[in-house]
N, C-alpha and C positions, 0 to 999 in steps of 0.2 A: 220451479222448473230450472234445471241446471243449464248452462250455456250450450252444452252439446245437444240438447233436445230442441233448443229454440229454432234453429233453421228448419228442421223437419216440421215442426208445428206450424211455422209460418207458411210453408208450402202447401200444407193440406187445406183442401177446400172446407169451408164451414158447413156445418150441418144445417139443413133447412129448419125453420122454426117448427116447434111442436105442432104436429097435425098439418103441416104444410108440405107441399111437394114442390118440385122444380118449377120455376117460372112465376111464382107468386110475388116475389119481390118484397114481401112483408118483412120488416125488421132485418133485411138482408143487405150487405154491402155490395151484392152482386145482382144488378137488375136482370130480370128474366132468367134467373137461375143459371148463370154462366158457369157455375161450379158443377158441371154435369158428369165429371169423373174425378177420381182421386188422383193426387199428384204422383204417388208411386206407380200406379198402373199406367198413367200417361207417360212417364219417363221410361219405364222398362219395356213397354210393348206397343202402346197405341200411337205415340208421337211419330215414330218412323213409318209405321203403316199408313197413317193419315197423310203424311208428307208424300210418301210414295204414291198414294192414290190421287192426290192433288196434282202431282206432276205428270201422272199417266192416266188421265181419265179415258173412259170409253168414249167413243164418238157421241153417243146419246148423252152421257153425263156432261161432256163439254158443251154440247148444243144447248142443253137445259140451263147450264150455268151462265151462258152468255145472255139468257133471257132473264135470269133472276138476279144477277150481280148488280151492285150499285143501286139497290132499291128500285130497279126498273119496274117491278110489279107493284111497288108501293109499300113493301115490307122488307125488313132486313133479313137476308139469308146468309147462312154459313154453309160451306161445303166440307165434306169429309170431317165431320165434327164428332168428337168422342162423347158418348153418353153412356155412363156406367161402363160395362165391358165391351160396348159395341162402337163402331165407327158408322155413322149414318151418312148417306149420300148428301142430303141437304136438310137443313133445319132452320125454321124461323122460331127462335127462342121466345120471342114476344108473343107468338100465337100458340106455342107448344105444338107445332106442326112439323112433322118429318115427312119428307118426300124421298121415296126409294125408287130407283130406276133399275128394272130387272131385265137381265139378258135371258137367253134361252135356258141356261143352267137352272134357273129358278122354276122351270117346269118339272124338273126331276123330282120324284116323290120324296126322297130323303131331304133334298134341299128345301122343298115346300114345307116339310114338317119343321125343319130348323127355322125357317122364316116365320112360320106361325108362332113358334115359342118366343122368338126374338120380338116379334110384333106385340105379343102378349105382355112381355116384360117391359117394353118401352111404354105400352099403354098403361100399365100399372104405375109407372112413373109420372103419369099425367099427360103424356103425349098422344096426339092422334097421328097414326101412320097411314099414309096413302101411297099406293104403288102404281107405277106406270111401266109398261113394257118399253124396251128400246125402240120398237117400231112406232109406238104411239108418240113418243118424244120426238122422233126424227121426222115422221110423216104426217102427224096430226098435232103439231105443236100448238096451234091456236086453241084447240079443244082442251089440251093438257093445261095450258095457261088459264083458260076459263075455269076449269075445275079447281085449280089451285086458288084462284081468286075467290071462288064461291066459299071455299073452306076458310080463307082469310077473313072474309066478310063475317063469317059466323064466329070465328075464334079470336080475332084480333080487334079489341075495342077501338083503337085509333086508326084502323085500316081505312084508307081512302084510295080506291083504285085509280091508277094512272092511265 
């Protein structure tokens, strides 16, 4: 490897072990598969978009983040995290659980079709995607948190509800 290639190689995320998907942590220096997108894609398009979304959350996203941050639910969550070509609203990498908060635009037929393909691709990567409407997050928070905790119990071996 020549010196000009070295920095680029160092920045790229390692491939998962043969036959393994994100999150397994087997023989990986990245616990829970934190290598969920490649460095080039992150730097050229996803980083600024994720940062913008973190600084300008919808009221529902902000409300749910206040309930999830700091392991309040008993599991570590990230918000506006890049996975492949997508930015997901919330993810618990340890459980491979993605939470999406959907506004009214997600009821549109073309958006619903896009969301279906996106969900399929994320599930192919080993993640479980659950969706909640803005209204559910804002007005039925206890039930939303209960459903998230149920999924964490099933998916996260070290999960202890708080």
